[in-house]
C-alpha positions as CSV (number, residue, x, y, z in Angstrom):
1,M,-5.3,59.0,-14.8
2,F,-7.3,55.8,-15.4
3,E,-4.2,54.1,-16.8
4,K,-2.4,54.6,-13.4
5,F,-5.4,53.2,-11.5
6,F,-5.7,50.1,-13.8
7,N,-2.0,49.5,-13.9
8,R,-1.8,49.6,-10.1
9,K,-4.7,47.2,-9.9
10,K,-3.0,44.7,-12.2
11,E,0.2,44.9,-10.1
12,K,-1.8,44.2,-6.9
13,L,-3.6,41.3,-8.5
14,Q,-0.4,39.8,-9.7
15,K,1.2,40.2,-6.2
16,A,-1.9,38.8,-4.5
17,Q,-1.8,35.5,-6.4
18,P,-1.0,32.7,-3.9
19,E,2.0,30.6,-4.4
20,P,1.3,27.1,-5.7
21,I,0.7,24.5,-3.0
22,V,3.4,21.8,-3.1
23,P,2.3,18.6,-1.4
24,K,4.4,17.6,1.5
25,E,6.3,14.4,1.3
26,K,4.7,11.5,3.1
27,T,6.5,10.1,6.1
28,K,7.1,6.4,6.3
29,A,4.3,6.1,9.0
30,Q,1.8,7.6,6.6
31,E,2.7,5.2,3.8
32,K,2.1,2.1,6.0
33,T,-1.2,0.3,6.0
34,E,-3.2,-0.3,9.2
35,K,-2.2,-4.0,8.9
36,E,1.5,-3.1,8.8
37,L,1.2,-0.7,11.7
38,A,-0.7,-3.3,13.8
39,T,1.9,-5.9,13.0
40,E,4.8,-3.6,14.0
41,R,3.0,-2.9,17.3
42,G,2.5,-6.7,17.8
43,E,-1.3,-6.4,17.8
44,P,-3.7,-8.7,16.1
45,Y,-5.3,-7.4,12.9
46,V,-8.3,-8.5,10.8
47,A,-10.4,-6.5,8.4
48,I,-13.1,-7.1,5.8
49,L,-11.7,-5.9,2.5
50,S,-14.8,-6.6,0.4
51,M,-18.1,-8.3,0.3
52,D,-19.7,-9.8,-2.8
53,I,-23.3,-10.9,-3.3
54,D,-24.5,-13.2,-6.1
55,P,-26.9,-11.0,-8.1
56,T,-29.0,-14.0,-9.1
57,N,-29.3,-15.3,-5.6
58,I,-29.0,-12.6,-2.9
59,H,-28.8,-15.3,-0.2
60,Q,-25.3,-16.2,-1.5
61,G,-22.3,-14.1,-1.0
62,S,-18.7,-14.0,0.2
63,F,-16.3,-11.8,2.3
64,D,-12.7,-11.1,1.5
65,L,-10.8,-10.9,4.8
66,D,-7.2,-9.7,5.5
67,W,-5.3,-10.6,8.7
68,N,-1.8,-10.7,10.2
69,D,0.1,-13.6,11.8
70,K,-0.6,-12.3,15.4
71,F,-4.4,-12.7,14.7
72,I,-3.8,-16.3,13.5
73,A,-1.7,-17.0,16.6
74,N,-4.5,-15.8,18.8
75,L,-7.0,-18.0,17.0
76,V,-4.8,-21.0,17.3
77,R,-4.5,-20.4,21.1
78,A,-8.3,-20.1,21.2
79,G,-8.7,-23.5,19.7
80,Y,-9.7,-22.7,16.1
81,Q,-7.0,-24.9,14.7
82,M,-8.4,-28.4,14.5
83,D,-5.6,-30.1,12.6
84,P,-1.9,-29.2,12.3
85,K,-2.4,-29.2,8.5
86,D,-5.0,-26.4,8.7
87,T,-4.1,-23.4,6.6
88,D,-4.5,-19.9,7.8
89,S,-7.6,-19.6,5.6
90,D,-9.1,-22.7,7.3
91,I,-8.6,-21.2,10.7
92,I,-10.0,-17.8,9.7
93,D,-13.0,-19.5,8.0
94,R,-13.8,-21.4,11.2
95,W,-13.6,-18.2,13.2
96,F,-15.7,-16.2,10.8
97,Q,-18.4,-18.9,10.7
98,N,-18.5,-18.8,14.5
99,V,-18.9,-15.0,14.6
100,C,-21.7,-15.3,12.1
101,R,-23.4,-18.1,14.1
102,H,-23.2,-15.9,17.2
103,V,-24.9,-13.0,15.3
104,V,-27.7,-15.2,14.2
105,M,-28.2,-16.7,17.7
106,E,-28.2,-13.3,19.3
107,T,-30.8,-12.0,16.8
108,W,-32.9,-15.1,17.4
109,E,-32.8,-14.7,21.1
110,Q,-33.8,-11.1,20.9
111,E,-36.7,-12.0,18.7
112,Q,-37.8,-14.7,21.1
113,A,-37.6,-12.3,24.0
114,M,-39.7,-9.7,22.2
115,N,-42.3,-12.2,20.8
116,P,-42.8,-15.2,23.2
117,L,-44.5,-18.2,21.8
118,R,-48.2,-17.9,22.1
119,Y,-50.4,-21.0,22.2
120,P,-53.4,-20.9,20.0
121,Q,-56.8,-20.5,21.7
122,S,-59.7,-22.4,20.2
123,R,-63.4,-22.1,20.8
124,D,-66.4,-23.7,19.3
125,I,-68.6,-21.3,17.3
126,G,-71.2,-23.9,16.2
127,N,-72.1,-25.8,13.1
128,G,-68.9,-27.9,13.5
129,R,-66.7,-24.7,13.2
130,R,-64.0,-23.5,15.5
131,E,-62.4,-20.0,15.9
132,V,-58.7,-20.1,16.5
133,S,-56.8,-17.1,17.7
């Protein structure tokens, strides 16, 4: 009697095992990068691939950027090409420095708005001493 029960249970367990999952083949669109897709659509593309910081001087670092030709064409039209001999890297560098400059200026302006300059107040407290606040 127990043998029938255990044998049936084994059969059910064997039948209940799921079939192995076979990965679907990727379509051509899934294999393409964001840059390739943007280029096909005729859209500008720029991305930060990596950022490195000098471990001995954290004030020094670098960014690794990737872009497509449409983005360069937009920068040239916007005036970032100063010389016909400028390379794409020169144009991108000029643009990226400008972006960083704007971030710094915006931060500075916000700080100035929050903490306007105060002129020091001075008063004589005697014995040739002054209190400055």
